[in-house]
N, C-alpha and C positions, 0 to 999 in steps of 0.2 A: 590626878594623883595616880601613880602606877608603881607596881612592884614587880619583881621577877616572878613572884608566886601567884598573885591574884590580881584581879581587876576590880576596882571599886567604882561605883557610879555615884551620882549626886544624891540618890535616894537611900544611901547607907545599905546598899545591897552589894555583897562581895561575891563574885563568881569564881569558883574554885576549879582548878585543874587537878588531875590525878597526882601530880607532884606536890600539891599543897596539903595532901592528907597525911596524917590525921589533922583535921581542921581544929583551929583554936582561935580564941579571941582574948586579948587584943591581937590583931594581925600585924605583920611587919610594916604595913603602910600607915598605921595609926601613929599620931604624934605622941611623944613620951608624956606630955602633960596630961593626956587623956587616958592614961593607963589604969587598969584595974586588975585584980587577980586573974591569972590565966584560967580559962575555962575551955575544956575540950568539948567539941560539939558533935552530936550524933546526927549524921546525915542519912542514916539507913532507912528512915521513914519518909519517903517522898522526895529525898534529895535536898531538903531545905532544913535550916535551923536558925533560931534567933538567940542572940546572946542575952542572957538574963540580966546582965549588968548594964549594958549600954544600948541594947535594942538593935544592934547591927544585925542585918539578915545575911545569911550565907546560903548559897545554892550551888549545886554542881553544874558545871558547864555542860552544854549539850554534848552527848556522846560519852561522857565520863561515867564509868561503871565502878561501883564499890566492889572490892574483892573481900569475900568472907575469909576468916581465919580458921 
């Protein structure tokens, strides 16, 4: 499964690029039948986050830097 925004692996880990931010779940690669309310994810603490609805893990790709506002 692939999208233009992120790469998903078989372990439910989605690697995010800078263009994918702000991160949210469900992501565009998820099938419509498995949708849940959209949740924005905070990746500012260690570059990882887990969706509280479905357990999908998100992480920043190597070299991606969060920009503060």
